[in-house]
Structure formats: C-alpha cells, structure tokens
N, C-alpha and C positions, 0 to 999 in steps of 0.2 A: 427487207430492203435488198435489192440486187447489187452486189459489189462488182461482179465481173461477169460478162456474158460473151460467149463465142457462138456465132451462127454460121452454119454451112462451111465450117473450116475444112481445109484440104491441103495436102502436100503432094504435089505432082512432080514427076521426073519425066518430062517429055510426055509420051503416051502412057507411061506407067503411073499408077496411082498407089501411093503408100497408104493413104487414108483419105476419106472425103465425107462430106455431109455430117461433120461432127457438130453436135449441139451440146453446149454445156453452160450451165448457169450456177454461179456461186453466190449464195445468199448469206445473210447473217446466220452465223452458227453452222454453216456448211462445213463438213469435214469429209472430203472426198478422196478415195483411193483410185489411182489409175494403175491397172495391173495388166501385164502382158509380157510376152517373150521379148528378148533383146531384138532390136531392129524393127519393132512394130510401130515406132514413131511416137512413143510416149514422151520422150525428152523433147522432140521437135514440137509436139503439141504444147508442152509447158512453155517452151520459149516463145511460141506464138502468143499464148495467153499473157505472158509476162511482158510482151512488147519487144522482146529481144530479136525475134525474127518476124517477117511478114507472112501472112497466110496467102496461099495461091488463089483461093476463092473465099467468099464470105467476109465476115468482119468480126472484130473484137471491140467491145465497148466496156467501159468501167465507170462507176460513179465518180463524180467530181471529188477530188481530194483524197480518194482511196489510194493508199500506199501499199506496195507489194514488196515483200522480202523474198529473194530468190536464192536458193542454195542447191547446187548440183553436186553430183558425185565427185567432181574434181575440185570443188571449192575447198580452199584451205587458206588460212591467213599466212601470207608470206611477207614478212616485214623485218626490218632491222630493229624495230621497237622491242621493248620488254612487254610482257603480257599487260601490265597495268597501263603503260603508255599507249598501247594499242586501243584499249578500252576507252581511254580518255578522248581519243580522236572522235568518237561518236558524239561526244558532248562539247566539241570545240566551239560551236556557236554560243552555247550556254556559258562556257568558261570566258569567252570574249565579252559576253554581256555582263558577267560579274565584274570583270575588270573595268568596264565602262561605268558601272554603278559605283565602284570604289572611287574612280576618278571624279564622278559627279558629286560624291559625298565630300571629297577633299575640296572641290571647287566652292562648295557652299560656305566654307570657312574663309574664303578670300575677302580681306577687308574692303577692297575696291568694289566687289560684288555686293557686299552688305550695304554699301552707301547708295546703291542704285536699286530702288525698290522694284521697279518693273523687271529689270534683268534678274534680280534675285528670285522673284516669283516664277519666272520662266525656268530658271535653273532648278528651283524646288519642284516644279511640276514635272520636269524631265526626270529628276531623281525618283519622285514618287511613281512615275510610269515605269521606270526601270525596275524598281522594287516589286511592283505589282506583277510585272512580266516574269521576274525571277521566281516569285512564289508560285505563280501559275504553272511554270514549267518545272517545279520541284528542283530548283537550282541548288538548294541546300540539302538535297537528299540523294543526288545522283551517285555519289560515292558508295552509299549504302546499297543502291540498286546494283552497281557493278559487283560489289562483294557478294551479294545474294545470288546473282546469276552465275558468277564464277564458281561459287561453292556448289551449286547444283551440278556443275560439270567436273567436280572434284579438282578445281584449281583453288588452292588455299593461300593464305597470306604469305607463306614462305615461298610461293611460286611467283608472286607478283613481279619480282625483279628478274625473272628468268628471261633471257633473250628468246624471242619466238623462233629464231633460227636453230635453237637447240631442241625444239619440240619434235616429237614423232609426227608422222603423217596423220595418224588418228587424233592426236592431241590438237593439231592445227585445224582439223575438221570440227572438233568440238568447240574450238575457239571461234571458228567462223559462225557456227550456229549461235553461240553466246552473243556475238556482235549483232546478229540479226534480231535476236530477242530484245536486246537493249534498244534497238531502233524503234521498237513498238509499232511495227507495220500493221495495217488492217488485215492483210492476208499473207500467209506464208505459203510459198511453193517450194516443196522439198523433193528434189529429183534424186532418187536412189541414195538417200543420206546414209544408209548402212553399208553400201557397196564398198568392198575393199578394206573394211575396218577389221581389226583384230577383235576377238570375243569381248574383251573388256570395253573397248570403245563402242562396239555395236550395242552392248547392253546399256551403256550410259546415254548414248544418243537416242535409242529407242525409248528408254524410260522418260527422257525429257519430252519426246513427242507425245507419249501417253499422258504425261502431266499437262502439256499444252491443250490436248483434247479435253481433258477433264476440266480445264479452266475456261473452256468455251472458245478457244482460239479458232478462227477460220483458217483452214489449210487444205492444200492439195498435196497428197503424198503419193509418190510413184515408186513402184517396185516391180521386178519381174518375178519375184517370189511371193505368191499370195500369202504365205504364212508370215511374211514380214509386216503385213498390214496391221497396224495397231488396233486395239479395240476402241469402241466408241465412235466409229465412223457412221456417217449418215447415208452415204452413197458409195457404190463401187462402179467404176467404168472399166470394163474388161475389153481388151483388144484381142480379137480372135481372127485367124486366117479367113479370107473371103473366098479362097479356092482359085483365085486368078492372080496370085502374086502380091496382093495387098492385104489390108486388114479392114474389118468392120468392127463396130463396137457394140457392146451390150451394156446397158445401164440398168442398175437395180437400186432400189431404195432399201436400206438396211434398217432393221429394228435397232433402237437405241441400245448401244453396248455391244453390237455385233462387230465382227472383224471380217 
C-alpha cells in the first residue's frame, strides 16, 4: 500500500531551481535515506512531503488516515513539565476518557437512575462503550508503554520528576523522539536527527533508529553524511549537483540490510 507519494516536486527561487522533477513513493515497509550536502534541499523536500511547506510544482498525496511524525535537527522538547508529565500529554484524550468512564460507573449507582429502567440501560450502554474503547486503546497499559520507551532512551524512573528545563540539548532531542514514538505514527520523517548531538546522544538516537528499522517502521531518514545512514534501508535518494547551481537526484534500491 502506498502511504505517501510526491510527484514532480520542485523548489524554485525565481529563475533558479534548487531541485525539480522529484518523484518519491513511500510504501508499507519503506525505509528511505535522503543523502546530500548541506543546501541541497533535503530538509525542504521533507517539509513538502510532511505538508509543512507547499511544493512549487507537482503534488503530494497520502493515504487516508495515514499519520506522520516529523522530527528535524532543531526539534527538542521545550516545556515547564517534568519528563513524566510531558509524556502524559500524549495520552491526554485517553486520560480524559478514563475519567469519563469512572464518572459513568459512579452514575450507575445513582438510586434515581436505578428506578428508571430506560435511562439506566442507556447509562449502562454508554459505560460499556467507554470500557470497550478504553480496552481497544490500551488505556490500562499506556504507563508501561511510556516506561518502556523512556528506558530505551536511558531515561529511568529516577529521571521522571526531572524538569525538562534542566535537560541538555541532546537529552531534549531524545525526549522529542520518544514522544514521536509514543504517538505511533504510520510514517516517521527524521531530518538530520544526529546533527549537533554529542557522541553519547548520537549513539542512543542512532541505535533507536536502527531498532525502529528492525521492527519494520516506515521512515524517511535524512543526513548529509552517508555514513550516518543506518543499516536496513530499502532505498537511497542521493542529491548531487546538476552543474547549473541546483541539484538532481539519484535513486537506488538497496539490498535488505544495506546502508
């Protein structure tokens, strides 16, 4: 199934062409690296694909209900929350739903409601519907999900109450990626996620990307260093100078496990 498709994409600056005639298709299990020097337009292309910027020509289409998680090299969680409080914001609708279910359960014990059979049945049906939705959305397991993802980025229980304002830039980037993972998007777009990180944070973020690839996550990964591209990619899109001030692209299919 095609998740996302860009046809004849271009970025123009007056008569100057940064890139044009870009064709890109992201399907189930696609893991694509975009590689090229700084200024080639890689980040611009990603923003066009993510719907953040408009293309100058061509079009972008995505399958209905497909969700996209986007992380650029400047992404970092900047909040007055603690680490744990920030992770809970992802599940705010679910937490609210749990409160509604609790209120619905209390309402079922109302003596006046018990005397009205029709009203009681409607209240019971609503409660059953809320419970079904909560189970369907794993409302009783999201805290375990948070702990598991945070642990993968080396945030442990003793860190949960740390204010985010006290974290380093690299830690905030790791936290931003953790949030995106918890959102469970269908496609991840990672724009230079290793750029500007210290060696420890580079290692942790890259290892997580490798793990995501191993789990079959669909993603677009961008870097101007080819060696940063993780193993397990399915395609590489390389931006190379076209000799007239812009860039053309070369697309190649990779053997499973290649970088």
